[in-house]
C-alpha positions in Angstrom: 0.0 0.0 0.0 2.8 2.4 0.8 4.5 1.7 -2.4 1.4 2.3 -4.4 0.9 5.7 -2.7 4.5 6.8 -3.3 4.2 5.6 -7.0 1.1 7.7 -7.3 2.8 10.9 -6.0 5.8 10.2 -8.3 3.5 9.6 -11.3 1.9 13.0 -10.8 5.2 14.7 -10.5 6.4 13.0 -13.7 3.3 14.0 -15.5 3.8 17.7 -14.6 7.4 17.9 -15.6 7.2 15.5 -18.7 9.3 17.3 -21.3 7.5 16.0 -24.4 4.6 17.6 -26.2 2.0 15.5 -24.9 -0.5 15.9 -22.0 -0.9 19.7 -22.8 2.7 20.6 -22.5 2.2 24.4 -22.7 -0.5 24.3 -20.0 1.6 22.1 -17.7 4.6 24.4 -17.9 2.4 27.5 -17.5 0.9 25.9 -14.4 4.4 25.1 -13.0 5.7 28.6 -13.9 2.7 30.2 -12.1 3.4 28.0 -9.0 7.1 29.3 -9.0 5.9 32.8 -9.3 3.6 32.3 -6.4 6.3 30.8 -4.2 8.8 33.6 -5.1 6.8 36.7 -5.8 9.9 38.7 -6.9 8.3 40.0 -10.1 5.3 42.0 -11.0 2.1 40.2 -10.0 -0.2 39.1 -12.8 -3.8 37.9 -12.8 -2.9 34.1 -13.0 -0.5 34.7 -10.0 -2.9 35.8 -7.5 -5.8 33.8 -9.1 -4.1 30.5 -8.5 -2.8 31.6 -5.1 -6.3 32.4 -4.0 -7.4 28.9 -5.0 -4.5 27.4 -3.0 -5.8 29.1 0.1 -9.0 27.0 -0.1 -7.0 23.7 -0.2 -6.3 23.5 3.5 -7.7 19.9 3.8 -5.8 18.8 0.8 -2.5 20.1 2.1 -3.0 18.8 5.5 -3.9 15.4 4.3 -0.9 15.5 1.9 1.4 16.4 4.8 0.1 13.5 6.9 0.4 11.1 4.0 4.0 11.9 3.2 5.0 12.0 6.9 3.5 8.5 7.3 5.2 7.2 4.1 8.5 8.6 5.1 8.2 6.8 8.6 6.9 3.7 6.9 3.7 3.8 8.9 1.2 3.4 6.2 -1.4 0.6 6.5 0.2 -0.9 9.6 -0.6 -0.9 13.2 2.1 1.8 13.5 -0.5 4.1 11.9 -2.1 4.5 15.3 1.1 4.9 17.0 2.3 7.6 14.5 0.6 10.5 16.2 3.8 11.3 18.1 5.3 12.2 14.7 2.6 12.7 12.1 -0.5 13.5 14.3 -2.6 16.7 14.5 -0.2 18.3 16.8 2.6 18.2 14.1 4.1 21.6 13.7 4.5 20.9 9.9 0.7 21.1 9.5 0.1 24.8 10.4 3.2 25.6 8.4 1.9 23.9 5.3 -1.6 25.5 5.9 -0.2 29.0 6.3 2.2 29.1 3.4 -0.5 29.9 0.6 -1.7 32.8 2.8 1.9 34.1 3.3 2.4 33.9 -0.5 -0.7 35.8 -1.1 0.2 38.5 1.5 3.6 38.8 -0.1 1.9 39.3 -3.5 -0.2 42.1 -2.2 3.0 43.8 -0.6 4.6 43.3 -4.0 1.6 44.9 -5.8 1.8 47.8 -3.4 5.5 48.4 -4.2 4.6 48.4 -8.0 1.3 50.4 -7.8 1.4 52.3 -4.5 -2.4 51.6 -4.1 -3.5 51.4 -0.5 -6.1 48.9 -1.3 -3.3 46.3 -1.7 -2.2 46.8 1.9 -5.8 46.3 3.1 -5.9 43.1 1.0 -2.6 42.1 2.7 -4.2 42.6 6.0 -7.1 40.2 5.1 -4.7 37.4 4.5 -2.7 38.3 7.6 -5.9 37.7 9.7 -5.7 33.9 8.6 -2.4 33.5 10.3 -3.5 33.7 14.0 -6.6 31.4 13.0 -4.2 28.7 11.9 -1.5 28.7 14.7 -4.1 29.2 17.5 -6.0 26.1 16.1 -2.7 24.3 16.1 -1.9 25.5 19.6 -4.8 23.3 20.9 -2.5 20.3 20.7 0.4 21.9 22.6 -1.2 23.4 25.6 -3.3 22.0 28.7 -7.0 21.7 28.2 -7.9 24.3 30.7 -5.6 26.7 29.3 -7.0 26.1 25.8 -10.6 26.6 27.1 -9.9 29.7 29.1 -7.4 31.7 27.1 -6.7 30.4 23.6 -10.1 29.1 22.5 -11.8 32.7 22.9 -8.7 34.2 21.0 -9.3 31.6 18.1 -13.0 32.3 18.0 -12.3 36.0 17.8 -9.7 35.7 15.0 -11.9 33.3 13.2 -14.9 35.7 13.2 -12.6 38.6 12.1 -11.2 36.6 9.3 -14.5 35.3 8.0 -16.2 38.7 8.1 -13.3 40.5 6.6 -13.0 37.9 3.8 -16.7 38.0 3.2 -16.6 41.8 2.9 -13.7 41.7 0.5 -15.3 39.1 -1.7 -18.4 41.2 -2.2 -17.0 44.7 -2.4 -13.6 44.1 -4.1 -13.3 40.7 -5.7 -16.8 40.7 -7.2 -17.5 44.4 -7.0 -21.2 43.9 -6.0 -21.2 46.9 -3.7 -24.4 48.2 -5.4 -26.6 45.9 -3.7 -26.5 47.3 -0.3 -25.6 50.6 1.4 -23.2 48.6 3.5 -21.2 47.8 0.6 -21.1 51.3 -0.9 -18.0 53.1 -2.0 -17.2 56.6 -3.1 -16.0 55.4 -6.4 -18.7 54.2 -8.9 -18.7 50.5 -9.3 -19.4 48.2 -12.3 -22.8 47.2 -10.8 -24.7 48.6 -13.7 -22.7 46.3 -16.1 -23.6 43.2 -14.2 -27.4 43.1 -14.3 -27.7 41.6 -17.7 -29.0 38.4 -16.1 -31.2 37.5 -13.1 -30.7 39.6 -10.1 -31.5 36.8 -7.6 -28.3 35.1 -8.6 -26.3 37.9 -7.0 -28.4 38.0 -3.8 -27.9 34.2 -3.7 -24.1 34.4 -4.1 -23.8 37.0 -1.3 -25.9 35.1 1.1 -24.4 31.7 0.3 -20.9 33.2 0.4 -21.6 34.4 3.9 -22.8 31.1 5.1 -20.0 29.1 3.6 -17.4 31.5 5.0 -18.4 30.4 8.4 -18.4 26.5 7.9 -15.4 26.5 10.3 -18.0 26.6 13.2 -18.5 22.8 12.9 -15.3 22.7 14.9 -17.1 24.0 17.9 -18.9 20.8 18.3 -16.6 17.9 19.5 -19.0 15.4 17.9 -18.8 17.0 14.5 -15.2 17.8 14.4 -14.3 14.2 14.7 -17.0 12.9 12.3 -15.4 11.9 8.9 -18.5 12.6 6.9 -18.8 16.1 8.4 -15.2 16.9 7.5 -15.7 15.6 4.0 -18.9 17.7 3.6 -17.2 20.8 4.8 -14.3 20.2 2.3 -16.9 19.8 -0.5 -18.7 23.0 0.6 -15.4 24.8 0.5 -14.8 23.6 -3.2 -18.2 24.8 -4.1 -17.5 28.3 -2.4 -14.3 28.6 -4.3 -15.8 27.6 -7.5 -18.5 30.3 -6.9 -15.9 32.9 -6.2 -13.9 31.9 -9.2 -17.0 32.4 -11.5 -17.9 35.9 -10.2 -14.2 36.9 -9.9 -13.8 36.2 -13.6 -17.0 38.1 -14.4 -15.8 41.1 -12.4 -12.4 41.1 -14.2 -14.2 40.7 -17.6 -16.5 43.7 -16.9 -13.5 45.9 -16.0 -11.7 44.8 -19.2 -14.8 45.3 -21.4 -15.6 48.6 -19.9 -12.1 50.0 -20.2 -11.7 48.8 -23.8 -15.0 50.3 -24.9 -14.9 53.5 -22.9 -13.2 56.4 -24.8 -10.6 58.6 -23.0 -11.9 61.8 -21.5 -9.9 63.9 -24.1 -11.3 62.0 -27.1 -14.8 62.3 -25.7 -14.5 66.1 -25.4 -13.2 66.3 -29.0 -16.2 64.4 -30.1 -18.5 66.7 -28.2 -16.9 69.6 -29.8 -17.2 68.2 -33.3 -21.0 67.4 -32.6 -21.5 70.9 -31.4 -19.8 72.4 -34.5 -21.9 70.3 -36.7 -25.0 71.2 -35.0 -24.3 74.8 -35.1 -23.3 75.0 -38.8 -25.8 76.6 -41.2 -25.7 74.6 -44.4 -28.3 76.8 -46.1 -26.9 78.6 -49.2 
């Protein structure tokens, strides 16, 4: 069993780096280049860079399971009785798990700082602050396995709850107002700058109300951890992972739509100087007397 899992990981790696022009060579190399740019954001950040990095932040369960699997394979504790004894090395209290989970958020935070360096836009700093709110959530959650139960209940659990609520609400607010630019739906999400809301309503409005409400609910799925019965239920954990996949797919759909609206608006909108010239021409034509 251990050999089969190792071969599976090796096969995936080989397919990704396969140098011959099969299995979508250009797409595979573009994916690997983007991963490299995410890990080392030393250049200007492009749309694929932060788009893929945002997707990676939703893969907490995947990275956690991957870390556990690799750890158990390295220690030859797969499909043996030692699996249950491996918690001393590869269990939930392993320091490697929070480090793996926080890595995509740190990459995204560094991308925001790089964007601020290039553009000097203050909104990129606010975006960086959003990703930084995930750091205490991850490490406080991991701290549960390193402190006494009474210490966790009285001190660290309230801090974890507070940080989780802040991260969820901040992320929800940013999704609606910045990533999707749906600020026109409510006064709560209103900005001084005009939004692209008028360009969105070509379809059914209820879809946008649905995506706002469902996004808020799905942002708070972490609350299942408050129940000891649910947090140790494999079906519940699996269901929450599936819901996060659906939430991220929803985010992708409306994030791409928002970006498309920005591109189409900028491409079809004439510069101000050209618009003024066109107005002057129209006035001249209107005021000219063609009677002889």
